[in-house]
C-alpha positions in Angstrom: 0.0 0.0 0.0 2.9 2.4 0.8 4.2 1.9 -2.7 0.9 3.1 -4.3 1.0 6.2 -2.1 4.5 7.0 -3.1 3.8 6.6 -6.7 0.8 8.9 -6.4 3.0 11.5 -4.8 5.8 11.3 -7.4 4.5 13.6 -10.2 6.0 16.3 -12.3 4.0 19.0 -10.5 6.9 21.4 -10.2 8.0 21.1 -13.8 4.4 21.7 -15.0 3.9 24.5 -12.5 7.0 26.4 -13.6 6.1 26.1 -17.3 2.5 27.3 -16.8 3.8 30.2 -14.5 6.1 31.4 -17.3 3.2 31.3 -19.8 1.0 33.3 -17.4 3.8 35.8 -16.8 4.3 36.5 -20.5 0.5 36.3 -21.3 1.1 33.5 -23.9 -1.7 32.5 -26.3 -1.0 29.1 -27.7 -0.5 25.5 -26.6 1.7 23.8 -24.0 2.3 20.2 -24.8 3.0 18.0 -21.8 5.0 14.8 -22.7 4.5 11.8 -20.4 2.0 9.2 -19.5 -0.8 10.0 -20.3 0.3 13.6 -21.0 -1.8 16.2 -22.7 -2.1 19.7 -24.1 -2.9 22.9 -22.2 -4.6 25.6 -24.3 -3.8 29.1 -23.1 -5.3 32.5 -24.0 -3.5 35.6 -22.6 -1.8 33.4 -20.0 -5.0 31.7 -18.8 -6.0 28.1 -19.4 -9.1 27.8 -21.5 -9.0 24.0 -22.3 -7.1 20.9 -21.5 -7.0 17.8 -23.6 -5.6 14.5 -22.4 -6.0 10.8 -23.4 -6.3 10.1 -19.7 -9.7 11.7 -19.3 -12.9 11.9 -21.4 -13.6 15.3 -23.0 -16.8 17.3 -23.3 -17.9 15.3 -26.3 -17.5 11.9 -24.6 -19.4 13.3 -21.6 -22.4 14.3 -23.7 -22.5 11.2 -25.8 -21.8 8.5 -23.1 -24.2 10.1 -20.7 -27.1 9.8 -23.2 -27.8 13.5 -23.5 -27.0 13.4 -27.2 -27.1 10.4 -29.5 -24.6 9.6 -32.2 -27.0 10.6 -35.0 -27.8 13.9 -33.4 -24.1 14.6 -32.9 -23.3 13.8 -36.5 -26.1 16.2 -37.6 -24.8 19.0 -35.4 -21.3 18.6 -36.9 -22.7 18.9 -40.5 -24.6 22.1 -39.5 -21.5 23.6 -37.8 -19.6 23.7 -41.1 -16.5 21.9 -39.9 -16.4 23.3 -36.3 -15.1 20.9 -33.8 -17.4 22.0 -31.0 -21.0 22.7 -32.1 -22.0 24.8 -29.1 -24.6 26.9 -31.1 -26.3 23.8 -32.4 -26.5 22.1 -29.0 -28.3 25.2 -27.6 -30.5 25.8 -30.7 -31.8 22.2 -30.7 -32.4 22.2 -27.0 -29.9 19.4 -26.2 -28.2 21.5 -23.6 -28.4 25.0 -22.1 -25.6 27.6 -22.1 -25.0 27.2 -18.3 -24.9 23.4 -18.7 -22.4 23.5 -21.5 -20.2 25.8 -19.4 -20.3 23.4 -16.5 -19.5 20.4 -18.8 -16.5 22.2 -20.4 -15.1 23.3 -17.0 -15.5 19.8 -15.6 -13.8 18.3 -18.6 -10.9 20.8 -18.3 -10.4 20.1 -14.6 -10.6 16.3 -15.0 -8.0 16.4 -17.8 -5.7 18.4 -15.7 -6.0 15.8 -12.9 -5.2 13.0 -15.3 -2.0 14.8 -16.4 -0.9 15.5 -12.9 -1.7 12.0 -11.7 0.5 10.5 -14.5 4.2 11.0 -15.3 5.2 14.4 -16.6 8.5 14.2 -18.5 8.7 17.5 -20.4 6.7 20.7 -21.3 7.1 22.2 -24.8 5.3 25.3 -25.9 3.6 25.2 -29.3 1.8 27.7 -31.5 -1.9 27.6 -31.6 -2.8 26.0 -35.0 -6.6 26.0 -34.4 -9.2 27.0 -31.9 -9.1 24.8 -28.8 -11.8 22.1 -28.4 -14.7 23.0 -26.0 -13.0 26.0 -24.4 -14.4 27.9 -21.4 -15.5 31.4 -21.9 -13.3 32.8 -19.0 -9.9 31.2 -18.7 -8.7 29.6 -15.4 -5.5 30.8 -13.7 -2.8 28.0 -14.1 -2.0 28.1 -10.4 -5.5 27.6 -9.3 -6.0 24.8 -11.8 -2.9 22.9 -10.7 -3.8 23.4 -7.0 -7.2 21.8 -7.6 -5.6 18.8 -9.4 -3.1 18.4 -6.5 -5.9 18.5 -4.0 -7.7 15.7 -5.8 -4.6 13.7 -6.0 -4.0 14.1 -2.2 -7.6 13.0 -1.6 -7.1 9.8 -3.6 -3.8 9.0 -1.8 -5.6 9.5 1.6 -8.1 6.8 0.9 -7.7 3.4 2.7 -7.2 1.7 -0.7 -5.7 4.3 -3.1 -5.6 3.4 -6.8 -4.1 5.0 -9.9 -6.3 6.0 -12.8 -4.5 3.9 -15.4 -3.0 1.0 -13.5 -5.4 -1.2 -11.4 -7.9 -3.4 -13.1 -10.3 -4.8 -10.4 -13.0 -7.4 -10.6 -16.3 -7.7 -8.7 -16.1 -9.4 -5.4 -18.5 -12.1 -4.2 -21.3 -10.0 -2.9 -24.8 -11.3 -1.9 -27.6 -10.3 -4.2 -29.5 -8.4 -1.5 -26.5 -6.2 -0.8 -25.9 -5.6 -4.5 -29.5 -4.5 -5.1 -29.1 -1.9 -2.3 -26.1 -0.2 -3.9 -26.5 3.3 -5.4 -26.6 3.5 -9.3 -22.9 4.8 -9.6 -21.6 1.7 -7.7 -23.8 -0.6 -9.8 -22.4 0.9 -12.9 -18.8 0.4 -11.7 -19.6 -3.2 -10.9 -21.0 -3.8 -14.3 -17.9 -2.4 -16.1 -15.2 -3.8 -13.7 -14.2 -7.0 -15.6 -10.5 -7.3 -14.8 -9.4 -5.6 -18.1 -10.5 -2.0 -17.5 -8.8 0.7 -15.5 -10.5 3.7 -14.0 -9.7 5.7 -17.1 -11.3 3.0 -19.3 -14.5 3.0 -17.3 -14.6 6.8 -17.4 -14.5 6.8 -21.2 -17.1 4.0 -21.3 -19.6 5.7 -18.9 -18.9 9.4 -19.6 -18.0 10.0 -16.0 -14.9 11.9 -14.9 -11.6 10.0 -14.4 -11.4 11.4 -10.9 -14.9 10.4 -10.0 -14.3 6.8 -11.2 -10.9 6.6 -9.4 -12.4 7.7 -6.1 -15.4 5.3 -6.5 -13.1 2.4 -7.4 -10.9 3.0 -4.4 -13.8 3.2 -2.0 -15.4 0.0 -3.4 -12.0 -1.8 -3.0 -11.9 -0.7 0.6 -15.5 -1.8 1.2 -14.9 -5.3 -0.3 -17.2 -4.7 -3.3 -14.3 -4.9 -5.7 -11.0 -6.9 -5.5 -7.8 -7.0 -7.5 -7.1 -10.3 -9.3 -4.0 -12.2 -8.3 -1.0 -11.3 -10.4 0.2 -14.3 -12.6 3.6 -15.7 -12.0 6.3 -13.9 -14.1 8.3 -17.1 -14.6 6.9 -20.0 -16.6 8.1 -23.5 -15.8 10.0 -25.3 -18.5 9.9 -29.1 -18.6 13.2 -30.7 -19.5 13.1 -34.3 -20.6 16.0 -36.6 -20.0 17.5 -38.5 -23.0 17.1 -42.2 -23.1 19.8 -44.1 -21.2 20.8 -46.1 -24.2 21.2 -43.1 -26.5 24.6 -42.1 -25.1 27.3 -44.3 -23.8 29.7 -43.1 -21.2 33.3 -43.4 -22.4 36.1 -43.8 -19.8 38.5 -40.9 -19.5 41.5 -41.2 -21.9 39.9 -44.1 -23.9 39.8 -43.7 -27.7 36.4 -43.3 -29.3 34.5 -46.5 -30.1 34.7 -47.5 -33.8 32.4 -49.7 -35.8 34.5 -52.6 -37.3 32.8 -52.3 -40.7 33.3 -48.5 -40.8 36.9 -48.7 -39.7 37.7 -51.4 -42.3 36.1 -49.2 -45.0 38.1 -46.2 -44.0 41.3 -48.1 -44.0 40.7 -49.6 -47.5 39.9 -46.1 -48.8 43.1 -44.6 -47.5 45.3 -47.5 -48.7 43.7 -47.4 -52.2 44.3 -43.6 -52.4 40.6 -42.7 -53.1 39.6 -39.1 -52.7 36.6 -39.9 -50.4 35.7 -43.1 -48.6 32.5 -44.9 -49.5 29.6 -43.6 -47.6 28.3 -46.1 -45.1 24.7 -47.2 -45.2 22.6 -45.9 -42.3 21.8 -48.6 -39.8 20.0 -47.1 -36.8 19.5 -50.4 -35.0 22.5 -52.0 -33.4 24.9 -49.0 -34.0 22.8 -46.2 -32.6 25.6 -45.0 -30.2 28.7 -45.4 -32.4 30.8 -42.4 -33.2 32.1 -42.2 -36.8 35.4 -40.2 -36.9 36.8 -38.3 -39.8 39.8 -39.4 -41.9 43.1 -39.7 -40.0 45.6 -36.9 -40.4 48.7 -37.3 -42.6 52.1 -37.5 -41.1 54.5 -34.6 -41.9 56.6 -35.2 -45.0 54.2 -37.6 -46.7 52.3 -36.8 -49.9 48.6 -37.2 -50.3 47.4 -39.6 -53.0 46.8 -37.9 -56.4 43.2 -37.4 -57.4 42.1 -38.9 -60.8 42.1 -36.3 -63.5 39.5 -36.0 -66.2 40.5 -36.6 -69.8 40.4 -33.5 -72.0 37.1 -33.3 -73.9 35.4 -35.8 -71.6 32.4 -33.5 -71.1 31.9 -33.1 -74.9 32.0 -29.3 -74.8 35.6 -28.9 -76.1 35.0 -31.4 -78.9 31.9 -29.6 -80.0 33.6 -26.2 -80.1 36.9 -27.4 -81.8 36.9 -31.1 -82.9 40.5 -30.9 -84.3 41.7 -29.6 -80.9 40.3 -32.0 -78.4 42.8 -31.0 -75.8 42.0 -27.3 -75.9 40.6 -25.7 -72.8 38.0 -23.0 -72.2 40.8 -20.5 -71.4 42.3 -21.0 -74.9 39.0 -20.7 -76.5 38.2 -17.3 -75.0 41.7 -16.0 -75.9 41.1 -17.1 -79.5 37.7 -15.5 -79.6 39.1 -12.1 -78.6 41.7 -12.3 -81.4 39.1 -12.9 -84.2 38.5 -9.9 -86.4 35.1 -8.2 -86.4 33.9 -5.1 -88.3 33.6 -3.1 -85.0 37.1 -4.1 -83.7 39.1 -2.3 -86.4 41.9 -4.8 -86.3 
């Protein structure tokens, strides 16, 4: 448990705070990319944060779609009416899908939740970028960077103070064995968490699936783990057992130390006959896997210094028939002589 608390406290808060403070001091209008896991992008206008996008938390669009306030067909129609705009705020208000105040709350909650996801993860670097397009679902009045980071740090401390703290992108719990009468008495948010906790989803995954905030799901998951409604599956063994089969006892024969290798009498006599007759290669023995399965067949013995190897049989000139076909009157000619003669023949292009 202490390891989880330590990991929740080790964040790049100081690095991100300094970068946002510099942007606020110079009244920057643009983007600040935060590299890390999950990382994100802070959109600033005159030094104030107007939107935060992160793959670690659902945005305003996911909150509206997953919560059932707007269907997929309705959202597609709003995008067609918006003429390419990423955030169809005017269409949402005109069609009565959401009011102006409700949209402001949704955008503010999405920005704060994304900032919490960035701070709760690993912050490696902060790189300022130019604003290439209008930020997605911005708030009308920007938030001061210091206040936004303090809110994210307060939420992070609240998660770490729980009896069973979890991280938004690490733990994947499963439902515990709970009696049906207790399960029926649970509030709807806890029932929804039980329905989506299948051992493969983290708090971030459940947040995207339900449209809830990453902080809300993380706190709910931690409390349900402490109450025994959820449990973490046992981690599998990292090392896999490997079965090693022993060789049959008759496959290998133990040879005494210093003893010469065992020779098959037939193989040894064939090798001796080949060396005495001066052949270039001994006759290949026929395979016999039955009685000689453990016999070692050695290579030819080495020659003694000062002795000459038996000469190999040479092929008669023109034995292949190529030389005789090219020059019948010169059966002993070689290919080298033929090519030399060919280059000496006069041709119209040679000039000789």
